[in-house]
Every structure is written in structure tokens, then in C-alpha cells.
ROTOR-815794 format. One record per residue (C-alpha): chain; residue number from 1; z, x, y. Coordinates in steps of 0.001 Angstrom, whole numbers, always signed. Last residue first. Example, Ala and Ser with C-alpha at 12.3 -4.5 7.8 and 13.67 -1.06 7.14 Angstrom:
residues 2
<bavex><kolpa>A</kolpa><bagu>2</bagu><Z>+7140</Z><X>+13670</X><Y>-1060</Y></bavex>
<bavex><kolpa>A</kolpa><bagu>1</bagu><Z>+7800</Z><X>+12300</X><Y>-4500</Y></bavex>
END
This chain:
residues 145
<bavex><kolpa>A</kolpa><bagu>145</bagu><Z>+129720</Z><X>+139039</X><Y>+58454</Y></bavex>
<bavex><kolpa>A</kolpa><bagu>144</bagu><Z>+133227</Z><X>+138950</X><Y>+57059</Y></bavex>
<bavex><kolpa>A</kolpa><bagu>143</bagu><Z>+135096</Z><X>+136127</X><Y>+55364</Y></bavex>
<bavex><kolpa>A</kolpa><bagu>142</bagu><Z>+138769</Z><X>+135537</X><Y>+54679</Y></bavex>
<bavex><kolpa>A</kolpa><bagu>141</bagu><Z>+140181</Z><X>+133003</X><Y>+52311</Y></bavex>
<bavex><kolpa>A</kolpa><bagu>140</bagu><Z>+140605</Z><X>+129402</X><Y>+51416</Y></bavex>
<bavex><kolpa>A</kolpa><bagu>139</bagu><Z>+138940</Z><X>+127593</X><Y>+48550</Y></bavex>
<bavex><kolpa>A</kolpa><bagu>138</bagu><Z>+138544</Z><X>+123859</X><Y>+49008</Y></bavex>
<bavex><kolpa>A</kolpa><bagu>137</bagu><Z>+134805</Z><X>+123365</X><Y>+48567</Y></bavex>
<bavex><kolpa>A</kolpa><bagu>136</bagu><Z>+134207</Z><X>+124263</X><Y>+52218</Y></bavex>
<bavex><kolpa>A</kolpa><bagu>135</bagu><Z>+135673</Z><X>+127708</X><Y>+51590</Y></bavex>
<bavex><kolpa>A</kolpa><bagu>134</bagu><Z>+133031</Z><X>+128298</X><Y>+48924</Y></bavex>
<bavex><kolpa>A</kolpa><bagu>133</bagu><Z>+130215</Z><X>+127363</X><Y>+51324</Y></bavex>
<bavex><kolpa>A</kolpa><bagu>132</bagu><Z>+131630</Z><X>+129810</X><Y>+53876</Y></bavex>
<bavex><kolpa>A</kolpa><bagu>131</bagu><Z>+131352</Z><X>+132603</X><Y>+51274</Y></bavex>
<bavex><kolpa>A</kolpa><bagu>130</bagu><Z>+127670</Z><X>+131862</X><Y>+50635</Y></bavex>
<bavex><kolpa>A</kolpa><bagu>129</bagu><Z>+127128</Z><X>+131685</X><Y>+54416</Y></bavex>
<bavex><kolpa>A</kolpa><bagu>128</bagu><Z>+128684</Z><X>+135156</X><Y>+54918</Y></bavex>
<bavex><kolpa>A</kolpa><bagu>127</bagu><Z>+126546</Z><X>+136662</X><Y>+52144</Y></bavex>
<bavex><kolpa>A</kolpa><bagu>126</bagu><Z>+123356</Z><X>+135222</X><Y>+53647</Y></bavex>
<bavex><kolpa>A</kolpa><bagu>125</bagu><Z>+124413</Z><X>+136414</X><Y>+57129</Y></bavex>
<bavex><kolpa>A</kolpa><bagu>124</bagu><Z>+125044</Z><X>+139920</X><Y>+55813</Y></bavex>
<bavex><kolpa>A</kolpa><bagu>123</bagu><Z>+121639</Z><X>+139958</X><Y>+54098</Y></bavex>
<bavex><kolpa>A</kolpa><bagu>122</bagu><Z>+119956</Z><X>+138950</X><Y>+57380</Y></bavex>
<bavex><kolpa>A</kolpa><bagu>121</bagu><Z>+121682</Z><X>+141738</X><Y>+59300</Y></bavex>
<bavex><kolpa>A</kolpa><bagu>120</bagu><Z>+124056</Z><X>+141262</X><Y>+62216</Y></bavex>
<bavex><kolpa>A</kolpa><bagu>119</bagu><Z>+124848</Z><X>+142801</X><Y>+65613</Y></bavex>
<bavex><kolpa>A</kolpa><bagu>118</bagu><Z>+127891</Z><X>+141142</X><Y>+67183</Y></bavex>
<bavex><kolpa>A</kolpa><bagu>117</bagu><Z>+127789</Z><X>+140128</X><Y>+70842</Y></bavex>
<bavex><kolpa>A</kolpa><bagu>116</bagu><Z>+130918</Z><X>+139145</X><Y>+72729</Y></bavex>
<bavex><kolpa>A</kolpa><bagu>115</bagu><Z>+132458</Z><X>+136410</X><Y>+74844</Y></bavex>
<bavex><kolpa>A</kolpa><bagu>114</bagu><Z>+136196</Z><X>+135694</X><Y>+74852</Y></bavex>
<bavex><kolpa>A</kolpa><bagu>113</bagu><Z>+138282</Z><X>+132952</X><Y>+76445</Y></bavex>
<bavex><kolpa>A</kolpa><bagu>112</bagu><Z>+142046</Z><X>+132645</X><Y>+76750</Y></bavex>
<bavex><kolpa>A</kolpa><bagu>111</bagu><Z>+142171</Z><X>+133150</X><Y>+80547</Y></bavex>
<bavex><kolpa>A</kolpa><bagu>110</bagu><Z>+138922</Z><X>+132166</X><Y>+82266</Y></bavex>
<bavex><kolpa>A</kolpa><bagu>109</bagu><Z>+135385</Z><X>+133335</X><Y>+81580</Y></bavex>
<bavex><kolpa>A</kolpa><bagu>108</bagu><Z>+134590</Z><X>+130123</X><Y>+79749</Y></bavex>
<bavex><kolpa>A</kolpa><bagu>107</bagu><Z>+136434</Z><X>+127222</X><Y>+81344</Y></bavex>
<bavex><kolpa>A</kolpa><bagu>106</bagu><Z>+139954</Z><X>+125678</X><Y>+81388</Y></bavex>
<bavex><kolpa>A</kolpa><bagu>105</bagu><Z>+141353</Z><X>+127768</X><Y>+78539</Y></bavex>
<bavex><kolpa>A</kolpa><bagu>104</bagu><Z>+144768</Z><X>+126696</X><Y>+77214</Y></bavex>
<bavex><kolpa>A</kolpa><bagu>103</bagu><Z>+143474</Z><X>+125755</X><Y>+73732</Y></bavex>
<bavex><kolpa>A</kolpa><bagu>102</bagu><Z>+141575</Z><X>+129012</X><Y>+73341</Y></bavex>
<bavex><kolpa>A</kolpa><bagu>101</bagu><Z>+137822</Z><X>+129129</X><Y>+73839</Y></bavex>
<bavex><kolpa>A</kolpa><bagu>100</bagu><Z>+135717</Z><X>+131635</X><Y>+71885</Y></bavex>
<bavex><kolpa>A</kolpa><bagu>99</bagu><Z>+132119</Z><X>+132497</X><Y>+72729</Y></bavex>
<bavex><kolpa>A</kolpa><bagu>98</bagu><Z>+130046</Z><X>+134436</X><Y>+70205</Y></bavex>
<bavex><kolpa>A</kolpa><bagu>97</bagu><Z>+126578</Z><X>+135928</X><Y>+70626</Y></bavex>
<bavex><kolpa>A</kolpa><bagu>96</bagu><Z>+125164</Z><X>+136587</X><Y>+67168</Y></bavex>
<bavex><kolpa>A</kolpa><bagu>95</bagu><Z>+122779</Z><X>+139444</X><Y>+66679</Y></bavex>
<bavex><kolpa>A</kolpa><bagu>94</bagu><Z>+119493</Z><X>+140270</X><Y>+64998</Y></bavex>
<bavex><kolpa>A</kolpa><bagu>93</bagu><Z>+117100</Z><X>+143165</X><Y>+64534</Y></bavex>
<bavex><kolpa>A</kolpa><bagu>92</bagu><Z>+113846</Z><X>+141471</X><Y>+63547</Y></bavex>
<bavex><kolpa>A</kolpa><bagu>91</bagu><Z>+111406</Z><X>+144258</X><Y>+64461</Y></bavex>
<bavex><kolpa>A</kolpa><bagu>90</bagu><Z>+110160</Z><X>+142350</X><Y>+67516</Y></bavex>
<bavex><kolpa>A</kolpa><bagu>89</bagu><Z>+113535</Z><X>+142689</X><Y>+69231</Y></bavex>
<bavex><kolpa>A</kolpa><bagu>88</bagu><Z>+117022</Z><X>+141211</X><Y>+69629</Y></bavex>
<bavex><kolpa>A</kolpa><bagu>87</bagu><Z>+116664</Z><X>+138297</X><Y>+67238</Y></bavex>
<bavex><kolpa>A</kolpa><bagu>86</bagu><Z>+118982</Z><X>+135325</X><Y>+67699</Y></bavex>
<bavex><kolpa>A</kolpa><bagu>85</bagu><Z>+122178</Z><X>+133654</X><Y>+66446</Y></bavex>
<bavex><kolpa>A</kolpa><bagu>84</bagu><Z>+124107</Z><X>+131794</X><Y>+69169</Y></bavex>
<bavex><kolpa>A</kolpa><bagu>83</bagu><Z>+127671</Z><X>+130968</X><Y>+68116</Y></bavex>
<bavex><kolpa>A</kolpa><bagu>82</bagu><Z>+130163</Z><X>+128736</X><Y>+69936</Y></bavex>
<bavex><kolpa>A</kolpa><bagu>81</bagu><Z>+133779</Z><X>+128706</X><Y>+68814</Y></bavex>
<bavex><kolpa>A</kolpa><bagu>80</bagu><Z>+136320</Z><X>+126165</X><Y>+70006</Y></bavex>
<bavex><kolpa>A</kolpa><bagu>79</bagu><Z>+139894</Z><X>+125512</X><Y>+71015</Y></bavex>
<bavex><kolpa>A</kolpa><bagu>78</bagu><Z>+142066</Z><X>+122429</X><Y>+70563</Y></bavex>
<bavex><kolpa>A</kolpa><bagu>77</bagu><Z>+144071</Z><X>+120972</X><Y>+73445</Y></bavex>
<bavex><kolpa>A</kolpa><bagu>76</bagu><Z>+141398</Z><X>+118573</X><Y>+74688</Y></bavex>
<bavex><kolpa>A</kolpa><bagu>75</bagu><Z>+140603</Z><X>+117878</X><Y>+78346</Y></bavex>
<bavex><kolpa>A</kolpa><bagu>74</bagu><Z>+139257</Z><X>+121440</X><Y>+78662</Y></bavex>
<bavex><kolpa>A</kolpa><bagu>73</bagu><Z>+136171</Z><X>+120388</X><Y>+76659</Y></bavex>
<bavex><kolpa>A</kolpa><bagu>72</bagu><Z>+134860</Z><X>+123413</X><Y>+74756</Y></bavex>
<bavex><kolpa>A</kolpa><bagu>71</bagu><Z>+135726</Z><X>+121822</X><Y>+71439</Y></bavex>
<bavex><kolpa>A</kolpa><bagu>70</bagu><Z>+135961</Z><X>+122733</X><Y>+67770</Y></bavex>
<bavex><kolpa>A</kolpa><bagu>69</bagu><Z>+132858</Z><X>+124148</X><Y>+66122</Y></bavex>
<bavex><kolpa>A</kolpa><bagu>68</bagu><Z>+129568</Z><X>+125045</X><Y>+67794</Y></bavex>
<bavex><kolpa>A</kolpa><bagu>67</bagu><Z>+126284</Z><X>+126212</X><Y>+66293</Y></bavex>
<bavex><kolpa>A</kolpa><bagu>66</bagu><Z>+123122</Z><X>+127617</X><Y>+67786</Y></bavex>
<bavex><kolpa>A</kolpa><bagu>65</bagu><Z>+120130</Z><X>+129067</X><Y>+65929</Y></bavex>
<bavex><kolpa>A</kolpa><bagu>64</bagu><Z>+117354</Z><X>+131379</X><Y>+67092</Y></bavex>
<bavex><kolpa>A</kolpa><bagu>63</bagu><Z>+114069</Z><X>+132316</X><Y>+65457</Y></bavex>
<bavex><kolpa>A</kolpa><bagu>62</bagu><Z>+111422</Z><X>+134117</X><Y>+67518</Y></bavex>
<bavex><kolpa>A</kolpa><bagu>61</bagu><Z>+111449</Z><X>+137211</X><Y>+65276</Y></bavex>
<bavex><kolpa>A</kolpa><bagu>60</bagu><Z>+110864</Z><X>+135085</X><Y>+62153</Y></bavex>
<bavex><kolpa>A</kolpa><bagu>59</bagu><Z>+112934</Z><X>+133108</X><Y>+59634</Y></bavex>
<bavex><kolpa>A</kolpa><bagu>58</bagu><Z>+116120</Z><X>+134826</X><Y>+60783</Y></bavex>
<bavex><kolpa>A</kolpa><bagu>57</bagu><Z>+118131</Z><X>+132994</X><Y>+59543</Y></bavex>
<bavex><kolpa>A</kolpa><bagu>56</bagu><Z>+117440</Z><X>+131350</X><Y>+56200</Y></bavex>
<bavex><kolpa>A</kolpa><bagu>55</bagu><Z>+120535</Z><X>+129108</X><Y>+56196</Y></bavex>
<bavex><kolpa>A</kolpa><bagu>54</bagu><Z>+122112</Z><X>+128829</X><Y>+59664</Y></bavex>
<bavex><kolpa>A</kolpa><bagu>53</bagu><Z>+121871</Z><X>+125037</X><Y>+59992</Y></bavex>
<bavex><kolpa>A</kolpa><bagu>52</bagu><Z>+122793</Z><X>+124263</X><Y>+56378</Y></bavex>
<bavex><kolpa>A</kolpa><bagu>51</bagu><Z>+125728</Z><X>+126714</X><Y>+56364</Y></bavex>
<bavex><kolpa>A</kolpa><bagu>50</bagu><Z>+127032</Z><X>+125277</X><Y>+59653</Y></bavex>
<bavex><kolpa>A</kolpa><bagu>49</bagu><Z>+126785</Z><X>+121749</X><Y>+58263</Y></bavex>
<bavex><kolpa>A</kolpa><bagu>48</bagu><Z>+128742</Z><X>+122939</X><Y>+55190</Y></bavex>
<bavex><kolpa>A</kolpa><bagu>47</bagu><Z>+131432</Z><X>+124292</X><Y>+57533</Y></bavex>
<bavex><kolpa>A</kolpa><bagu>46</bagu><Z>+131628</Z><X>+121011</X><Y>+59446</Y></bavex>
<bavex><kolpa>A</kolpa><bagu>45</bagu><Z>+131962</Z><X>+118853</X><Y>+56295</Y></bavex>
<bavex><kolpa>A</kolpa><bagu>44</bagu><Z>+135763</Z><X>+119076</X><Y>+56041</Y></bavex>
<bavex><kolpa>A</kolpa><bagu>43</bagu><Z>+136138</Z><X>+118233</X><Y>+59719</Y></bavex>
<bavex><kolpa>A</kolpa><bagu>42</bagu><Z>+137325</Z><X>+120896</X><Y>+62126</Y></bavex>
<bavex><kolpa>A</kolpa><bagu>41</bagu><Z>+140568</Z><X>+121874</X><Y>+63839</Y></bavex>
<bavex><kolpa>A</kolpa><bagu>40</bagu><Z>+140631</Z><X>+125148</X><Y>+65737</Y></bavex>
<bavex><kolpa>A</kolpa><bagu>39</bagu><Z>+142583</Z><X>+128414</X><Y>+65883</Y></bavex>
<bavex><kolpa>A</kolpa><bagu>38</bagu><Z>+140970</Z><X>+131085</X><Y>+68042</Y></bavex>
<bavex><kolpa>A</kolpa><bagu>37</bagu><Z>+140600</Z><X>+134826</X><Y>+67750</Y></bavex>
<bavex><kolpa>A</kolpa><bagu>36</bagu><Z>+139301</Z><X>+137620</X><Y>+69924</Y></bavex>
<bavex><kolpa>A</kolpa><bagu>35</bagu><Z>+137652</Z><X>+141012</X><Y>+69799</Y></bavex>
<bavex><kolpa>A</kolpa><bagu>34</bagu><Z>+135924</Z><X>+143665</X><Y>+71870</Y></bavex>
<bavex><kolpa>A</kolpa><bagu>33</bagu><Z>+135130</Z><X>+147215</X><Y>+70777</Y></bavex>
<bavex><kolpa>A</kolpa><bagu>32</bagu><Z>+134033</Z><X>+146960</X><Y>+67135</Y></bavex>
<bavex><kolpa>A</kolpa><bagu>31</bagu><Z>+132018</Z><X>+143780</X><Y>+67646</Y></bavex>
<bavex><kolpa>A</kolpa><bagu>30</bagu><Z>+134983</Z><X>+141596</X><Y>+66747</Y></bavex>
<bavex><kolpa>A</kolpa><bagu>29</bagu><Z>+135564</Z><X>+137961</X><Y>+65888</Y></bavex>
<bavex><kolpa>A</kolpa><bagu>28</bagu><Z>+138505</Z><X>+136039</X><Y>+64435</Y></bavex>
<bavex><kolpa>A</kolpa><bagu>27</bagu><Z>+138095</Z><X>+132342</X><Y>+63621</Y></bavex>
<bavex><kolpa>A</kolpa><bagu>26</bagu><Z>+141306</Z><X>+130636</X><Y>+62538</Y></bavex>
<bavex><kolpa>A</kolpa><bagu>25</bagu><Z>+140814</Z><X>+127388</X><Y>+60714</Y></bavex>
<bavex><kolpa>A</kolpa><bagu>24</bagu><Z>+142759</Z><X>+124130</X><Y>+60613</Y></bavex>
<bavex><kolpa>A</kolpa><bagu>23</bagu><Z>+140929</Z><X>+121832</X><Y>+58248</Y></bavex>
<bavex><kolpa>A</kolpa><bagu>22</bagu><Z>+140729</Z><X>+118088</X><Y>+58786</Y></bavex>
<bavex><kolpa>A</kolpa><bagu>21</bagu><Z>+140892</Z><X>+114604</X><Y>+57252</Y></bavex>
<bavex><kolpa>A</kolpa><bagu>20</bagu><Z>+142340</Z><X>+114814</X><Y>+53742</Y></bavex>
<bavex><kolpa>A</kolpa><bagu>19</bagu><Z>+144719</Z><X>+117647</X><Y>+54712</Y></bavex>
<bavex><kolpa>A</kolpa><bagu>18</bagu><Z>+144198</Z><X>+121284</X><Y>+55510</Y></bavex>
<bavex><kolpa>A</kolpa><bagu>17</bagu><Z>+145997</Z><X>+124387</X><Y>+56750</Y></bavex>
<bavex><kolpa>A</kolpa><bagu>16</bagu><Z>+145340</Z><X>+127985</X><Y>+57757</Y></bavex>
<bavex><kolpa>A</kolpa><bagu>15</bagu><Z>+141784</Z><X>+128379</X><Y>+56491</Y></bavex>
<bavex><kolpa>A</kolpa><bagu>14</bagu><Z>+140785</Z><X>+131885</X><Y>+57510</Y></bavex>
<bavex><kolpa>A</kolpa><bagu>13</bagu><Z>+137395</Z><X>+132733</X><Y>+58928</Y></bavex>
<bavex><kolpa>A</kolpa><bagu>12</bagu><Z>+136359</Z><X>+136261</X><Y>+59880</Y></bavex>
<bavex><kolpa>A</kolpa><bagu>11</bagu><Z>+133385</Z><X>+137077</X><Y>+62060</Y></bavex>
<bavex><kolpa>A</kolpa><bagu>10</bagu><Z>+132244</Z><X>+140670</X><Y>+62155</Y></bavex>
<bavex><kolpa>A</kolpa><bagu>9</bagu><Z>+132983</Z><X>+144157</X><Y>+63402</Y></bavex>
<bavex><kolpa>A</kolpa><bagu>8</bagu><Z>+135821</Z><X>+146340</X><Y>+62141</Y></bavex>
<bavex><kolpa>A</kolpa><bagu>7</bagu><Z>+138064</Z><X>+147180</X><Y>+65075</Y></bavex>
<bavex><kolpa>A</kolpa><bagu>6</bagu><Z>+137555</Z><X>+150224</X><Y>+67296</Y></bavex>
<bavex><kolpa>A</kolpa><bagu>5</bagu><Z>+140492</Z><X>+152669</X><Y>+67521</Y></bavex>
<bavex><kolpa>A</kolpa><bagu>4</bagu><Z>+141579</Z><X>+153249</X><Y>+71106</Y></bavex>
<bavex><kolpa>A</kolpa><bagu>3</bagu><Z>+143623</Z><X>+156201</X><Y>+72336</Y></bavex>
<bavex><kolpa>A</kolpa><bagu>2</bagu><Z>+141313</Z><X>+158695</X><Y>+70679</Y></bavex>
<bavex><kolpa>A</kolpa><bagu>1</bagu><Z>+142848</Z><X>+161779</X><Y>+69014</Y></bavex>
END
């Protein structure tokens, strides 16, 4: 019996709290072997901006998209998530490189930071973005990519 059971891979978003100005979201990420989570504050339109920017990925094998939510500035207490969607090869196999920064993290690579790569499929990204769009309209829940 193995000592370590890999986690399900993906990006999961849970809306923890909201008011008229902001959403508090927890982003949990795993590639099956490495994982991390961060709680961040974002504007109500930030998730719809993410959907708009990532829609149609990958368009071609040279396509890459970057998106950041929260903050990576150590002068602020909130954390952040940085995502780099890109193709791995000429056949269109894709991945998202994820960096998470916890509120106590001074710099990436320090305590309370995580970096990992998650392999993704275009259909999975489309499904994920459709679910993110629903969260942005006030529904809360969990999403997987």
C-alpha cells in the first residue's frame, strides 16, 4: 500500500464570502502530486475578465495566456494566483503553470508559495470557464479543470 495517495488534479475555486465590493475566493490547485491553496480578495468583475482572456485557448500551438488574481506584492497581506496557459508541444497538448502566494509569503519560492504545472485539455478549459462565469453571476461553488 503506497504511503502517498495523489490528489485529483485541477484548479478548484470556492467563493468563501462576498459583499458589494469584493469576493473572497479560495483557489486550490493540484497536479496529482503537488498541491496548494490560497485565499484571496478579488473584484466582482475579475472572474469575468479571466473568462474573457482565456476563452478559446488554445487557438493554435503557439498560443499562451497569462492571468493573475490577487497580489504578488509582499507589502500587501492578501495572496495571489498567477496562471500561465501554454502548449507543451506541436500537437496542442496544453498545460497551465500555476504560482500561488500566501499572505505571509515574501517572494515566490519562499514559505507559503507553491509552483506547479497542471496538464489541461481544451474541452476541460471550456467547461471550467463556463463554470467560472456562473460563479461571477453570484453563484458559489467548486470548479475543476
